[in-house]
Each structure stands twice: as structure tokens, then as C-alpha cells.
Phi, psi and omega in degrees: 000145184291152177274113187278357178299339182297324180232032182298142178232123180303145183254356179205168178298316179300319179298315180297322178296318179295317179295319179301315180297318181295316181291321180295322181276356182288336182079004182277347183236092187303329182277354179259108184264333186226154177302328181297323178292319177297319180298315180298318178296318180297318180295318178296316179296321181298320180293336181263358176097014181255149175283173184303312183295315179297323180295316182290330182268341186230357181238132176233151177258114182236117182053039177078005181242143179282127174252129186241138178295147186300326182293328176289320178299314180296319179297322180297321178292313182297328182276346183279133181291340187270334187231162173205168176214165177214133176280116184263338177210133183208100178232187178278002179236349184200142173225127178237130180237127178260133181254146183230149169256130186263129179291134178284347183272313186228011179064015176289155185244132177244127180295131180244002175148170179240156173229121182237137173226129185242168176295331175297319176298319180296321178296317179299327181272001179071034185260335191290347178280348181285145183299322184295328178286330177285324183277321186228063183298321181296316180298317184290320177297318179298315181300315180292318181297318181291312183296319176297316182298321178296317178296322184281318194249336180213058183294339183287352178302322181256031172057035176091349178287136178286131184260130177235149166275168181300316184297326180294342177255017173089012180238142179301135179293127174292117184261127175262099187297327185274357181287152183249127176280132180278111185254354182223124182272005177285129182293145177285171178298321180293320179296321177297321179294323178296315180298319179295321179295321180297319178295318182293334182259027179057038176090002180247139177248129186294324182201162177299156181305135183286148172056038180212128178279102184263001177091157184300314185297314181293323177301320180295320179296315182291329175292325175298313179299321180297317179295321179295324179297320178295320179293326177298320177296321185288313187263349181088155183300320183301310179291324181299308182287334175294318178296319178297317182298324179297338179254018175075026183241149172263328177210163190293330181275013170284344180288141176299144186295347178241009179274069187291332177296315179291323176304316181296316180297315182294317180298317179297325180295315180287330180295329180286344179287137180276172179276113183298338181291328186251332187253126181296321180298315179292327175298316179295316179298319179299314180295324176298317179297318180297314182294323176298315178296321181296319180292324177294322176296322182294337178291339183251331184204169178286136181251154179287152177288162178299321180296320180293324182287315187260355188301331183272000182278143175267099184251145180287326180266119186271100180245129179294099186292337180296340181268000182256122183265335182221158183297324183284001174269354179296141185285167179271355186288350181298141176286162182308318181291327176293318180299319180295319177299317182295313181294323177299319179293316178297322178299316178296326183282319190241348186237010186298324184262008183287000000 
């Protein structure tokens, strides 16, 4: 099973205090000297949709305002279902970023504006004398173009909070020299393969893409999918998809790649579901979910009888299936292996395309 500490989200103040203390004492964050500082960063990050680790490594509190590294701002846009962007020009003197709003109906993209930042703009703002602008002009231009564009064209990504880069608050921008700016929004062959694999696996990806540095945020998302896939095996498709539906999802990869708070809630919801093979209550819940799905199917088309669906199974408990009209009428006397056979059959009948 995947280790969920990668995208763990505290569930209470006491929990957050313990996590803050652990992260502050880890020595992995040189600028965090006390648990209180870690706690403040975590709270700021949580409001912006980031998990604890991303908050401590990419969010700083400057004069009471959150400063976010440009790579996190860009990742938030790319992970959001509503918006996208593309770098249309990127030189040592100019960076232009075009922002798009994505249709929820057909995923088409409509341009909603551009954000451009030039070295002339930097000179007017008195920035070009700084060492970081002399050493990494492309990075700095990109950071300003992206942060301005988010404020202008998609401010709701951060729930109304105003987003600043470090430099805009009077502190030198932390530059990640090895980071790669995404200049083309066309998916690579590997990314296309990942999407196809996700569709084939009912929205679950077994593991992150091999031999490719996909970044911290994407790695966390794929580990979430991996953990959800394990839970689906444990609790069965009926309870699994019922839990997703309660959170407004059809499949696990409908969650935004940076919505770590929702990932935690959804994972905890499926984690609370028991094993229908061993627990009578979970067995009953599973059958209720199946029958509910069966009735919805019956509103559109004729459905097979329980006897027709299960008649070919070799079950240890001999129950006259012809007398059973609905799935939730099946008895609890079935042994674990019989229950698994039954749920597997129902899954094939009603959940194959979920």
C-alpha cells in the first residue's frame, strides 16, 4: 500500500501542531527555526491548497503576506481543471504567458488574456541591478509574468487570496536553476500514455510514470491514485465508487493534482469502509450499493435477474437464487470467498465502465 505521508493533511489543530513540531525538528527546512513558524507556513499553504511539505518548501510569510515560489504558482494553474496557460515567448529580455479558461463540457480552451513582463519593466521597477536578475533573467521574467497573470486572469485558484512572489514583497526570489519552464502545452508521448493508462484502469494509475521526473506535486498525485487503487481492491468497487460519489467524483483522478486536502478526505472516506468479505455490515452496505446501481440501470434498460447474474457461480452456500429479487436480499451466510465471487460478478455487470 502507498505511503500517504507524502500528501498527508492534518485533521485537527493538535494533529497540525504535532506535524509542525516534527517538520521543524527534522532539519530539512533551514529557514524554519521553530514549530510555530512551521505551523504558520502550513496554515498559509493549506488555505492556498498545498500540503504541509509543499507549504514549508515553497511558501514563506513576509510581512504577514504569503509569498509563493513561481513553480508552485504555475503548478497550481496547470493542476486546476478550470484554467491553463502557455508560454508563448521566453527570452532573456521578455516573457509572455497566455492564459486560458477550460470548458467543463468539452475541455476546449478559450484565451482570457496575456501577461507579459520585460526587462524594460524590470528596469522601471529598479530590479535589474539585483544579482539574481543578472544571473537568471529568464527565470525572473517568467516568475513575474506568471504571478501577474494569475492575479489578473485566474485569482480564484487561490480562493481569493492575493498571490505574491518573494521579490514583490521585497525579498529576493528563490531561483530553482534546474527547474524547467513549461513552454508548450502539448502533452508528450509519455503523458498521453499515462492518460490512456488511467482510462483503461478506471481512473487509477498503478504507479508514477517510469524514468521521468514529473515533479513533487505530480508524484504526490500518482501516489494518491496508487493508494486508492489498493483500497478499491480491499473494499470492492461498489463501496469504492459510492465513497467517490459522496465527494462529487466519478473516479479518483477527477481530483485536481494539487487538491491535497480533498485527496486526504476522499482517502480517509474509503479507508473507513470495511472489508465486505469479513464484515457483515460492510457486506450489507456493498449489496445496498449494488442494488442502488442496479435500479438506476433499470430506469434506462432492462436488467438481468439476480439468478441470471449469479447463476453460473460455484458457491459453497446453496441459496435458491430464483427466490431473490434484489441484490440486498442476499443473505449474510456466504463465506468470504463466496462474497468475493459475488461482488466480482456484480462489478463486472454494473461497474465495468465506472
